[in-house]
C-alpha positions as CSV (number, residue, x, y, z in Angstrom):
1,M,-22.4,-114.4,67.6
2,R,-19.6,-112.5,68.8
3,M,-19.0,-111.2,72.4
4,R,-17.3,-108.9,73.6
5,H,-17.2,-107.4,77.0
6,I,-14.6,-105.5,79.2
7,N,-14.1,-107.4,83.4
8,N,-11.6,-107.5,85.1
9,S,-11.3,-111.2,85.8
10,V,-11.9,-112.3,81.9
11,L,-9.5,-114.5,82.0
12,H,-10.6,-117.2,84.6
13,A,-14.3,-115.9,84.1
14,C,-13.5,-117.1,80.0
15,S,-11.3,-120.6,80.5
16,S,-13.4,-121.5,83.1
17,K,-17.7,-120.5,84.8
18,L,-17.8,-118.4,81.5
19,G,-16.9,-121.3,79.3
20,R,-19.6,-123.3,81.1
21,S,-22.4,-121.0,80.8
22,L,-22.0,-121.0,77.2
23,G,-22.7,-125.2,77.5
24,L,-26.8,-123.5,78.2
25,A,-27.7,-123.5,74.9
26,G,-27.3,-127.6,75.2
27,S,-25.7,-129.1,72.1
28,L,-26.6,-126.0,69.7
29,A,-23.8,-124.5,70.5
30,T,-19.9,-124.8,71.1
31,L,-17.3,-122.0,72.4
32,V,-14.5,-121.9,69.7
33,G,-12.7,-118.8,70.6
34,C,-11.8,-116.3,73.2
35,D,-9.3,-114.2,72.4
36,P,-8.0,-110.2,73.2
37,V,-8.7,-107.9,71.2
38,D,-5.9,-105.2,72.6
39,E,-3.4,-104.9,74.0
40,R,-4.5,-102.8,77.3
41,P,-3.9,-104.7,80.8
42,L,-6.1,-107.3,81.6
43,D,-8.5,-104.8,84.7
44,A,-9.4,-103.2,81.2
45,R,-8.6,-105.0,78.7
46,S,-12.2,-106.2,75.9
47,F,-11.8,-110.1,75.3
48,E,-13.8,-111.2,72.1
49,L,-15.8,-115.2,72.7
50,E,-17.0,-116.8,69.4
51,L,-19.8,-119.8,69.1
52,E,-20.7,-121.7,66.9
53,F,-23.9,-123.0,66.0
54,S,-25.2,-126.1,65.2
55,A,-26.6,-127.0,62.0
56,D,-29.9,-128.3,63.1
57,A,-31.2,-125.5,65.3
58,D,-34.4,-123.9,65.3
59,P,-34.4,-120.5,65.8
60,R,-37.9,-120.2,66.7
61,E,-37.6,-122.9,68.6
62,D,-34.5,-122.3,69.8
63,A,-34.2,-118.5,70.4
64,G,-35.1,-118.7,73.6
65,E,-32.8,-121.0,75.2
66,L,-29.9,-119.1,73.2
67,A,-31.7,-115.7,75.0
68,R,-31.3,-117.9,77.9
69,A,-27.9,-118.5,78.1
70,E,-27.1,-114.7,76.9
71,A,-28.2,-113.8,80.3
72,H,-26.4,-116.2,82.7
73,I,-23.0,-115.4,80.8
74,A,-23.8,-111.8,82.0
75,A,-25.0,-113.7,85.3
76,E,-21.6,-114.9,85.1
77,L,-19.9,-111.5,84.6
78,A,-21.3,-110.0,87.0
79,R,-20.4,-112.1,89.5
80,A,-16.7,-112.5,88.6
81,S,-16.5,-108.3,88.5
82,E,-15.6,-106.5,91.1
83,R,-17.2,-103.1,89.0
84,N,-19.6,-103.1,86.2
85,F,-19.1,-104.3,83.1
86,E,-19.5,-103.7,79.5
87,L,-21.5,-107.0,77.1
88,R,-22.7,-106.4,74.0
89,I,-23.2,-109.0,71.6
90,D,-23.9,-109.3,68.0
91,H,-25.3,-112.0,66.0
92,H,-25.1,-112.6,62.6
93,D,-26.6,-115.2,60.4
94,G,-23.5,-116.1,57.4
95,E,-22.7,-112.1,56.3
96,R,-25.9,-110.4,57.7
97,E,-26.3,-108.5,60.7
98,V,-29.4,-109.9,62.4
99,E,-29.9,-108.4,65.5
100,R,-27.7,-106.6,68.2
101,R,-28.0,-106.1,72.3
102,G,-26.4,-104.9,75.3
103,Y,-26.4,-106.3,79.0
104,G,-25.5,-104.2,81.5
105,P,-25.6,-105.3,85.4
106,R,-29.2,-106.7,85.4
107,E,-30.5,-104.9,82.2
108,L,-30.6,-105.7,79.4
109,A,-31.6,-103.6,76.0
110,V,-32.8,-104.8,72.7
111,A,-31.6,-102.4,70.2
112,A,-33.4,-104.0,67.4
113,D,-37.0,-103.1,66.7
114,P,-39.3,-105.2,69.0
115,E,-41.3,-106.4,66.4
116,E,-38.9,-108.4,64.3
117,L,-38.0,-110.0,67.8
118,R,-42.0,-110.9,68.5
119,P,-41.8,-114.3,66.4
120,F,-38.9,-115.4,68.4
121,V,-38.4,-114.6,71.8
122,T,-40.7,-111.5,73.7
123,G,-39.6,-108.8,75.4
124,E,-41.3,-110.0,78.8
125,D,-38.5,-113.4,77.9
126,L,-35.9,-111.4,78.2
127,E,-36.1,-109.6,81.1
128,Q,-37.1,-111.8,83.1
129,L,-33.9,-113.8,82.7
130,A,-31.7,-110.9,82.3
131,G,-33.3,-110.5,85.8
132,G,-32.0,-113.8,86.5
133,P,-33.5,-115.5,90.6
134,P,-33.3,-113.5,92.9
135,Q,-30.6,-113.8,94.9
136,P,-30.2,-114.2,97.5
137,A,-31.9,-117.0,98.2
138,R,-34.3,-116.2,101.0
139,V,-34.4,-117.6,104.1
140,I,-37.8,-116.4,105.2
141,T,-40.6,-117.5,103.2
142,A,-42.5,-114.6,101.9
143,E,-45.7,-116.2,103.5
144,V,-44.1,-116.0,106.6
145,E,-42.6,-112.5,106.7
146,E,-46.1,-111.4,105.4
147,L,-46.8,-113.4,109.3
148,L,-44.7,-111.4,111.3
149,A,-45.5,-108.0,110.3
150,Q,-49.0,-108.5,110.7
151,A,-48.2,-110.4,114.1
152,E,-48.8,-108.2,117.5
153,P,-45.4,-107.1,119.4
154,D,-46.1,-111.0,121.9
155,A,-48.0,-113.3,119.5
156,R,-46.4,-116.6,118.5
157,V,-46.5,-118.3,115.7
158,E,-45.7,-121.9,114.3
159,L,-43.4,-123.1,112.3
160,I,-41.0,-125.4,110.2
161,F,-36.8,-124.2,110.7
162,N,-34.7,-126.6,108.1
163,L,-31.2,-127.3,109.1
164,E,-28.0,-127.9,107.6
165,T,-27.6,-132.0,108.2
166,R,-23.4,-133.7,108.2
167,T,-25.1,-137.0,108.5
168,P,-26.5,-138.2,105.1
169,M,-29.5,-140.5,105.0
170,A,-29.3,-144.3,104.9
171,Y,-29.1,-146.4,102.1
172,L,-32.1,-148.8,102.5
173,P,-33.0,-152.0,101.8
174,A,-35.8,-152.9,98.9
175,L,-38.9,-155.0,99.9
176,I,-39.0,-158.2,98.1
177,H,-41.6,-157.8,95.7
178,T,-42.3,-161.2,95.0
179,E,-43.5,-161.2,98.7
180,A,-46.6,-159.8,100.2
181,R,-45.3,-156.9,102.6
182,E,-46.4,-159.0,106.0
183,S,-43.9,-161.7,104.3
184,V,-41.4,-163.2,107.1
185,A,-38.8,-161.6,105.1
186,N,-40.7,-158.9,104.5
187,Q,-41.4,-157.5,107.9
188,R,-37.5,-158.3,108.5
189,I,-36.9,-155.5,105.2
190,L,-39.6,-153.8,107.3
191,A,-37.6,-154.0,110.7
192,A,-33.7,-152.8,109.1
193,R,-35.6,-150.2,107.5
194,A,-36.5,-149.4,110.8
195,E,-33.5,-149.3,112.7
196,G,-31.4,-147.4,110.1
197,I,-33.8,-144.4,110.0
198,A,-33.3,-144.4,113.6
199,R,-29.8,-144.7,113.8
200,V,-29.7,-141.3,111.6
201,E,-32.6,-139.7,113.4
202,R,-30.6,-140.5,116.4
203,L,-27.0,-139.1,114.6
204,R,-29.1,-136.0,112.9
205,A,-30.7,-135.2,116.2
206,A,-27.4,-135.0,118.4
207,E,-26.2,-132.6,116.0
208,L,-29.3,-130.0,117.4
209,V,-28.1,-129.4,120.5
210,D,-26.8,-125.5,120.2
211,T,-30.0,-125.6,117.7
212,I,-32.3,-126.5,120.5
213,A,-30.9,-124.4,122.9
214,A,-30.9,-121.8,120.9
215,L,-34.3,-121.7,121.0
216,E,-34.9,-122.0,123.8
217,A,-32.9,-118.9,124.8
218,A,-35.3,-117.4,123.1
219,D,-38.0,-118.7,124.4
220,A,-39.1,-120.4,121.6
221,R,-40.3,-124.1,122.3
222,V,-39.9,-127.2,119.6
223,L,-42.6,-129.9,118.9
224,E,-41.5,-132.1,116.4
225,H,-38.3,-133.1,115.0
226,F,-38.5,-134.4,111.4
227,T,-35.2,-136.7,110.2
228,F,-36.6,-136.2,106.6
229,G,-34.7,-132.8,105.7
230,Q,-33.8,-132.4,109.4
231,A,-36.5,-129.8,110.8
232,L,-37.9,-128.6,113.2
233,R,-41.4,-127.7,114.4
234,V,-40.8,-124.8,116.8
235,D,-43.6,-122.5,118.8
236,V,-41.3,-119.3,118.6
237,P,-42.3,-116.3,119.4
238,A,-42.8,-113.8,116.3
239,A,-40.6,-111.1,117.3
240,R,-37.3,-113.0,117.6
241,V,-38.0,-115.1,114.4
242,A,-35.9,-113.3,112.4
243,E,-32.7,-113.3,114.8
244,L,-33.2,-117.0,114.7
245,A,-32.9,-117.2,111.1
246,R,-29.5,-115.7,110.6
247,R,-28.0,-118.8,112.7
248,A,-25.7,-120.4,110.1
249,E,-27.0,-124.4,110.3
250,V,-31.0,-122.6,109.2
251,L,-31.4,-123.0,105.3
252,H,-35.1,-122.1,105.3
253,V,-38.0,-120.8,107.5
254,E,-42.0,-121.7,106.7
255,P,-45.0,-121.7,107.2
256,V,-47.2,-125.5,108.6
257,Q,-49.7,-124.8,106.9
258,T,-49.6,-122.8,103.3
259,E,-52.5,-121.2,102.0
260,L,-51.9,-123.4,98.5
261,P,-54.2,-126.0,96.9
262,P,-53.0,-128.5,95.2
263,P,-51.7,-128.1,91.9
264,G,-56.5,-133.1,85.7
265,Y,-59.6,-141.2,79.2
266,I,-55.9,-142.5,81.0
267,S,-55.4,-145.5,78.0
268,D,-55.2,-142.1,75.4
269,G,-52.3,-140.9,78.2
270,R,-51.1,-144.4,78.2
271,E,-50.9,-144.3,74.3
272,L,-48.8,-141.0,74.4
273,I,-45.9,-142.4,76.9
274,A,-46.1,-145.7,76.0
275,S,-46.0,-147.7,79.6
276,D,-48.4,-150.8,77.9
277,L,-45.1,-152.1,75.8
278,F,-43.5,-151.9,79.9
279,V,-47.0,-153.6,81.1
280,D,-46.7,-156.1,78.6
281,A,-43.3,-157.3,79.0
282,G,-44.3,-157.9,82.5
283,Y,-43.1,-155.4,83.7
284,D,-46.1,-153.9,85.4
285,G,-44.6,-152.8,89.4
286,G,-47.2,-156.2,90.2
287,G,-45.5,-156.6,93.9
288,H,-44.4,-153.3,94.0
289,Y,-45.5,-149.7,96.1
290,I,-45.9,-146.3,95.3
291,G,-46.3,-144.0,97.6
292,V,-48.6,-141.1,97.5
293,L,-47.8,-137.5,98.5
294,D,-51.6,-135.4,98.4
295,T,-54.5,-135.6,99.4
296,G,-56.1,-138.4,100.5
297,V,-58.0,-141.2,98.3
298,R,-61.8,-142.2,98.1
299,S,-60.1,-145.8,98.2
300,S,-63.5,-147.2,97.9
301,H,-64.1,-146.0,94.2
302,G,-64.7,-149.0,91.2
303,V,-61.5,-148.5,90.1
304,F,-59.3,-149.6,92.9
305,Q,-62.1,-153.0,93.8
306,D,-60.7,-156.4,92.8
307,P,-57.7,-156.6,93.2
308,D,-57.6,-153.8,95.6
309,R,-55.4,-151.3,94.6
310,V,-54.4,-149.1,97.9
311,A,-52.3,-151.1,100.3
312,I,-52.6,-148.2,103.0
313,E,-54.1,-145.5,103.7
314,R,-53.6,-142.7,106.2
315,D,-53.6,-139.5,107.4
316,C,-50.7,-137.6,108.0
317,V,-52.0,-134.4,109.0
318,N,-54.1,-135.3,112.0
319,G,-51.4,-138.8,112.3
320,T,-48.5,-140.0,114.5
321,S,-45.1,-139.6,113.6
322,T,-45.9,-142.3,111.3
323,C,-49.5,-140.5,110.0
324,G,-51.1,-143.8,112.2
325,D,-54.5,-142.8,113.8
326,K,-54.2,-141.4,117.4
327,Y,-57.4,-142.0,118.4
328,D,-58.9,-138.3,119.3
329,G,-61.7,-138.0,116.4
330,T,-59.9,-136.1,114.2
331,W,-57.7,-139.2,111.5
332,N,-59.4,-138.9,108.0
333,P,-57.8,-140.3,105.4
334,D,-60.4,-139.6,102.8
335,D,-60.5,-137.8,100.0
336,D,-63.1,-135.8,101.5
337,C,-62.1,-131.9,100.5
338,W,-60.0,-131.6,97.3
339,N,-61.3,-134.3,94.9
340,H,-57.4,-134.9,93.5
341,G,-55.6,-138.2,95.5
342,T,-57.9,-139.8,93.9
343,A,-57.7,-139.1,91.0
344,S,-53.6,-138.9,91.5
345,I,-53.5,-142.9,92.0
346,A,-56.8,-143.6,89.0
347,I,-53.8,-142.7,86.9
348,L,-50.7,-144.1,89.0
349,T,-52.4,-147.6,89.4
350,G,-56.0,-147.3,88.7
351,H,-57.9,-150.6,87.1
352,S,-61.3,-150.6,85.7
353,P,-64.5,-152.2,85.8
354,L,-65.7,-150.1,83.5
355,T,-63.7,-149.5,80.2
356,D,-59.5,-150.4,79.3
357,N,-60.0,-145.7,79.2
358,Y,-59.4,-145.2,82.9
359,V,-56.9,-148.5,83.5
360,G,-54.1,-147.0,85.2
361,V,-50.3,-146.8,84.3
362,S,-49.1,-150.0,86.5
363,R,-50.4,-153.0,88.9
364,A,-48.8,-151.2,91.7
365,K,-50.4,-151.0,95.0
366,V,-50.4,-147.3,96.4
367,D,-49.9,-146.1,100.3
368,S,-51.6,-143.0,100.6
369,W,-50.0,-140.9,103.0
370,K,-52.3,-137.4,103.2
371,V,-50.7,-134.6,103.8
372,Y,-53.8,-131.2,102.7
373,T,-56.1,-130.2,105.7
374,C,-59.4,-129.2,104.0
375,M,-57.5,-125.3,103.9
376,T,-53.8,-126.1,102.8
377,L,-50.9,-128.0,101.9
378,D,-49.6,-129.6,105.8
379,S,-45.9,-128.8,105.6
380,A,-45.6,-131.0,108.7
381,A,-47.4,-133.4,107.1
382,V,-44.8,-133.8,104.0
383,L,-42.1,-134.5,106.2
384,R,-44.0,-137.6,107.8
385,G,-45.1,-137.8,104.9
386,F,-41.7,-138.9,103.3
387,E,-40.4,-140.4,106.5
388,S,-43.5,-142.6,106.7
389,A,-43.1,-143.9,102.4
390,V,-40.1,-144.8,102.4
391,L,-40.3,-146.9,106.2
392,F,-42.7,-148.5,104.5
393,G,-40.8,-149.1,101.8
394,D,-42.2,-147.5,98.6
395,A,-40.2,-147.7,95.5
396,V,-41.1,-144.7,94.5
397,I,-43.2,-141.4,96.0
398,L,-45.5,-139.5,94.3
399,A,-45.8,-135.3,95.7
400,E,-47.9,-133.5,94.6
401,M,-48.0,-130.3,96.1
402,Q,-46.3,-126.3,94.4
403,P,-45.2,-124.0,97.1
404,I,-42.3,-122.2,95.4
405,W,-39.4,-122.6,98.3
406,G,-36.2,-123.2,96.5
407,P,-34.4,-126.8,97.3
408,T,-33.4,-125.8,100.9
409,S,-36.4,-125.7,102.0
410,S,-37.9,-128.8,104.0
411,I,-39.9,-130.7,101.7
412,S,-37.1,-130.7,99.1
413,M,-34.1,-132.0,100.8
414,A,-36.7,-134.2,102.0
415,A,-37.3,-135.7,98.8
416,D,-33.2,-135.5,98.3
417,D,-33.4,-137.7,101.8
418,A,-36.0,-140.1,100.1
419,F,-33.7,-140.6,97.5
420,D,-30.6,-141.2,99.0
421,S,-32.6,-143.5,100.6
422,G,-33.7,-145.4,98.1
423,S,-37.1,-144.2,96.8
424,A,-37.6,-142.1,93.3
425,V,-39.3,-139.0,94.2
426,I,-41.5,-137.1,91.6
427,A,-43.0,-133.8,92.0
428,T,-45.8,-132.4,89.5
429,N,-43.5,-128.8,88.3
430,G,-45.7,-126.7,89.4
431,N,-48.6,-124.5,88.0
432,D,-46.9,-121.0,88.8
433,G,-45.8,-120.4,84.9
434,P,-45.1,-119.1,81.9
435,S,-42.5,-117.0,84.0
436,Y,-39.1,-117.8,84.1
437,Y,-37.4,-119.5,87.7
438,T,-41.5,-120.2,89.5
439,V,-40.5,-124.5,89.4
440,A,-42.5,-126.0,92.7
441,S,-41.1,-127.6,95.7
442,P,-39.7,-130.6,96.3
443,A,-40.3,-130.1,92.0
444,D,-37.4,-128.3,93.2
445,A,-35.2,-130.6,94.7
446,H,-31.4,-132.0,93.8
447,K,-32.3,-135.3,93.6
448,A,-36.4,-135.4,92.4
449,L,-37.8,-135.1,89.1
450,G,-40.4,-132.6,88.5
451,I,-42.4,-133.0,85.7
452,G,-44.5,-129.6,83.0
453,A,-47.7,-131.1,81.2
454,Y,-49.2,-130.9,77.9
455,H,-52.6,-131.3,76.9
456,I,-53.5,-134.7,76.5
457,D,-56.1,-134.2,73.4
458,T,-53.7,-131.2,71.1
459,L,-50.9,-131.8,72.3
460,A,-50.7,-128.1,73.4
461,H,-47.9,-127.0,76.3
462,L,-49.4,-126.0,79.5
463,V,-48.9,-122.5,79.4
464,E,-49.0,-122.2,83.0
465,Q,-46.9,-125.1,83.7
466,S,-43.9,-123.5,85.8
467,R,-40.8,-123.1,83.9
468,G,-37.3,-122.9,85.0
469,G,-34.7,-122.3,85.4
470,T,-33.8,-123.6,89.3
471,A,-32.2,-120.8,91.8
472,D,-29.3,-122.6,90.6
473,Y,-29.8,-122.7,87.0
474,R,-30.5,-126.1,87.0
475,Y,-33.0,-127.2,84.4
476,K,-36.4,-127.9,85.1
477,P,-39.1,-129.4,84.5
478,D,-37.6,-132.5,83.4
479,L,-39.8,-134.0,81.4
480,R,-43.3,-133.6,80.1
481,A,-46.5,-135.7,80.2
482,P,-50.1,-135.6,79.3
483,T,-53.0,-134.0,81.5
484,D,-56.1,-133.3,80.9
485,S,-56.9,-137.4,81.6
486,V,-60.6,-138.0,82.5
487,S,-59.6,-140.4,86.4
488,A,-61.8,-141.1,88.8
489,S,-63.6,-138.7,91.0
490,T,-64.9,-138.1,94.6
491,A,-68.3,-137.4,93.5
492,C,-69.3,-141.2,93.9
493,D,-67.4,-144.6,93.4
494,T,-67.7,-145.1,89.9
495,C,-67.8,-141.0,88.9
496,V,-65.2,-139.5,87.2
497,A,-63.7,-136.3,85.7
498,S,-61.4,-134.2,84.6
499,F,-57.8,-134.4,86.2
500,T,-55.8,-131.3,85.2
501,G,-52.6,-129.1,85.4
502,T,-48.9,-130.6,86.4
503,S,-50.9,-132.8,89.0
504,G,-52.5,-134.6,85.9
505,A,-49.5,-134.1,84.7
506,A,-46.8,-135.8,87.4
507,P,-49.1,-139.6,88.3
508,Y,-47.5,-140.7,84.8
509,A,-44.5,-139.8,84.9
510,A,-44.9,-142.2,88.2
511,G,-46.1,-145.2,86.9
512,A,-43.8,-144.9,84.1
513,A,-40.6,-144.9,87.0
514,M,-42.4,-147.5,88.7
515,L,-42.3,-150.0,85.1
516,I,-38.4,-148.8,85.1
517,D,-37.6,-150.3,88.4
518,D,-39.8,-153.2,87.8
519,Y,-37.5,-153.7,84.9
520,L,-34.5,-152.9,86.2
521,R,-34.8,-155.0,89.3
522,D,-35.3,-158.1,86.9
523,A,-32.8,-156.6,85.2
524,G,-30.0,-157.0,88.1
525,G,-30.8,-154.3,90.5
526,S,-32.2,-151.3,90.6
527,Q,-31.4,-147.4,92.3
528,P,-33.1,-143.7,91.9
529,G,-30.6,-142.9,89.9
530,L,-30.7,-145.3,87.2
531,V,-35.2,-145.2,87.0
532,Y,-33.7,-141.1,86.7
533,A,-31.3,-141.7,83.4
534,A,-34.1,-144.0,81.6
535,M,-36.7,-141.7,82.5
536,I,-34.9,-138.7,80.3
537,N,-33.3,-140.9,78.0
538,A,-36.9,-141.4,76.9
539,G,-37.3,-137.7,77.0
540,H,-37.9,-136.6,72.9
541,R,-35.8,-133.3,72.9
542,Q,-31.8,-133.5,72.2
543,S,-31.0,-129.9,74.5
544,L,-32.3,-129.0,77.6
545,S,-34.4,-126.2,78.0
546,Y,-36.9,-125.0,80.6
547,T,-39.7,-125.1,79.0
548,Y,-39.9,-129.0,77.9
549,G,-36.9,-130.1,80.0
550,A,-35.5,-133.2,78.3
551,G,-39.3,-133.3,76.3
552,D,-42.1,-135.5,76.7
553,L,-42.3,-138.6,77.9
554,E,-42.6,-141.8,75.5
555,L,-41.0,-145.8,77.0
556,D,-39.3,-147.9,74.0
557,D,-39.9,-151.6,74.0
558,P,-37.6,-153.1,76.2
559,A,-37.8,-156.3,73.6
560,C,-36.2,-153.9,71.0
561,H,-33.3,-152.5,72.3
562,L,-30.0,-153.2,74.2
563,L,-30.5,-151.2,77.5
564,V,-26.7,-151.1,79.3
565,Q,-27.3,-149.2,82.6
566,G,-25.0,-148.8,85.7
567,S,-23.0,-146.4,87.9
568,R,-19.5,-144.7,87.8
569,N,-18.0,-142.6,90.9
570,V,-16.0,-139.6,88.5
571,S,-13.1,-137.3,89.9
572,Q,-11.7,-134.2,88.5
573,G,-9.6,-135.4,84.9
574,Q,-10.9,-138.6,85.5
575,K,-12.2,-140.4,81.8
576,H,-15.1,-143.8,82.5
577,I,-14.9,-145.9,79.9
578,I,-17.9,-147.7,79.2
579,N,-17.9,-150.1,75.6
580,F,-21.3,-151.9,74.5
581,P,-21.3,-153.5,71.6
582,V,-22.9,-152.1,68.1
583,I,-24.4,-154.8,65.4
584,P,-24.7,-154.2,61.9
585,G,-28.3,-152.6,61.3
586,D,-28.7,-151.5,65.3
587,S,-29.8,-147.2,64.9
588,Q,-31.3,-144.4,67.2
589,L,-28.6,-145.1,69.7
590,E,-29.3,-142.4,73.1
591,V,-26.6,-142.1,76.1
592,T,-27.9,-140.6,78.9
593,L,-26.0,-139.2,82.3
594,W,-27.9,-138.6,85.2
595,W,-26.2,-137.0,88.6
596,P,-27.3,-136.0,92.5
597,E,-26.0,-133.1,93.1
598,G,-26.1,-131.9,97.0
599,Y,-27.0,-127.8,97.3
600,T,-23.8,-126.5,98.3
601,N,-21.7,-127.3,95.1
602,H,-22.3,-128.4,91.2
603,N,-20.0,-130.7,89.1
604,D,-19.8,-130.7,85.8
605,I,-19.3,-134.3,83.7
606,R,-19.0,-134.7,79.9
607,L,-20.1,-137.0,78.0
608,E,-18.6,-138.5,75.0
609,I,-19.7,-140.9,72.2
610,E,-16.8,-142.9,70.2
611,D,-17.7,-145.5,67.1
612,S,-15.1,-149.2,67.0
613,S,-13.3,-146.5,64.5
614,G,-12.0,-144.5,67.2
615,V,-14.0,-141.3,65.1
616,T,-15.9,-139.2,67.9
617,R,-20.3,-139.5,66.7
618,G,-21.4,-137.3,69.2
619,S,-20.9,-135.2,73.0
620,A,-22.2,-133.4,75.9
621,E,-21.7,-130.8,78.3
622,I,-24.5,-128.4,79.7
623,A,-23.3,-126.3,82.2
624,F,-25.9,-126.0,85.0
625,S,-27.7,-129.3,84.2
626,V,-27.0,-132.7,86.2
627,T,-28.3,-134.4,83.2
628,Q,-26.3,-135.2,79.8
629,K,-27.2,-136.6,76.7
630,V,-26.1,-137.4,73.3
631,H,-28.6,-139.1,70.4
632,V,-27.0,-140.1,67.3
633,S,-29.3,-141.7,64.7
634,G,-29.3,-143.3,61.4
635,A,-27.6,-147.0,60.6
636,L,-25.1,-146.7,63.3
637,A,-22.1,-149.3,61.5
638,P,-22.3,-151.2,59.0
639,T,-20.0,-153.6,59.6
640,G,-20.9,-153.4,63.6
641,G,-18.3,-153.2,66.6
642,S,-17.3,-152.1,70.1
643,W,-18.0,-148.5,71.0
644,Q,-17.6,-146.1,73.7
645,A,-19.3,-143.9,76.8
646,Q,-16.9,-142.0,77.7
647,L,-18.0,-140.1,81.1
648,I,-15.6,-137.2,82.1
649,G,-14.8,-135.3,85.4
650,A,-14.6,-131.8,83.9
651,S,-15.1,-129.5,86.9
652,V,-16.0,-132.0,89.5
653,S,-14.9,-131.2,93.6
654,G,-14.6,-134.4,95.5
655,T,-16.5,-138.1,93.3
656,Q,-19.5,-137.9,92.0
657,Q,-21.8,-141.0,91.1
658,V,-22.6,-140.9,88.0
659,F,-25.8,-142.8,86.3
660,Y,-25.8,-144.1,82.9
661,Q,-28.4,-145.3,80.2
662,I,-27.5,-146.5,76.8
663,K,-29.8,-147.7,74.5
664,L,-29.9,-149.1,70.9
665,A,-32.2,-149.3,68.5
666,H,-32.3,-153.2,67.6
667,S,-32.8,-154.1,63.5
668,S,-34.9,-157.1,64.1
669,C,-38.0,-154.8,65.7
């Protein structure tokens, strides 16, 4: 494929931004040329870019990915140029030209016969991709804008203002999973966690002096401060919202209550993700806690009895700052309206007195944090729920919600804070597809995993699943898991029903995260970044996709694989080498990187794999991604030896912590 464009910043675009943009095609394409084709001045010179595609690229599966690469190239040129540009793309298959496309600023014309293109990529896809996500990012959500447009001149509204913060969340000590949460040692740890959160709360509250003064000057009243997400619940005159939203520290303005509902044999799902391999090896999550932000739970259901799997039930809508009972008659932690949280928790950890069909993924205990009213999602309740889940030591947090608010929303930034404190956050990717850029919050957070879905019986993709990218082009979903399981229902204590959508998929991923966390703790220590790297390593795809992410989650038997994991702090131009042993007969090497970023900048990390002879066996540098994957198949080395995984700071601002997992299939299995 050759590309020709005219641009007044072409040298910079070609060598840096544009070169990384081409990586959107994952491992399918490599930039092999960026050459001038005439001698005109730089501001009008034409350059030719040449890409080389791997031999195993499947045009039917990967055409959409290549189209996305083209659209992002056009977007990069538009951002780099001070005026309009022209871009002509010629596709060649050997010697034959098969397609020609032209891009202008924010539009796409397809010269080839539309019928000829339809089997590969639809015109609708091309238009969606060429347009890109809404720019600039919306500070006031569409729901709030509609509310303000309908408000009377003197009306007051209750909103969430999400704000910048200079204070990072503290990393908190983990509970001792071999002891009860009520043990003396764990009570000391819980007290330390509370003090750590309180210290962050004091520092973040001190940052709010000017903001609160501005709110009070606008006749607004602060009702609540949320440490997680650094947000304020504010009663404010509707006429003053737009003015306040323009303040530099305001990232997002959201409604407190949305109009969004919660985003349907479990044994078949366990088989698809192969979670029983971990459970049978003793890594079942027993003694650990998973927090579920959902619609509550029917804890009397038979799948939660003998042993009792529900540890805490709290109502974050009508409760205190930690979701406890205020004793005013409104507190109700039951799943009495939606028949949703009960099904989620049953997939996570149900114990079936009926049959194996309804046994959950893990043996962990669950803390249920209710964040829905009988009408809507309550965003203030979500913020209370995140903080409470962290406070009580939930190692994994499942977020079952789907507002499309962007990665700077309070919900997404609360998820980032939860990660920084030491909790893995797994979120439903949303059910607003198949359009691009429809990822829900907090699945779009920089430090959470978003989970897509496929049907448990047919294995077909869930068409309505939300698709990436995010507003900053990152790949979402991160993984897919099965949905449409038959799970517990609130109709009675033995009732079951189908649980659909990405909501039905996310509990499988959260359960798998708990099993991986249990394994890592036994292997020497767990962090949520290590859990994420291991989960993405378990995805079946070698390239990333805005539809499938890293592929379908399928765990490997830990007894049959060498697993090497850890993290390194990588700076610009640095190369970190991780050595690992390969013995004769080892096969199927999988290496995955994942790194946590903030919302202000993106870092690029390159991954290279060298064998014991110094030969490069694989590499990855996918742009707009916080993960890299390399797969080397077949017998790796007849004589064995020491191989290297090389982590290279390709474009890094400051220092970036990078988590990795190296997985080798043993010849003995």
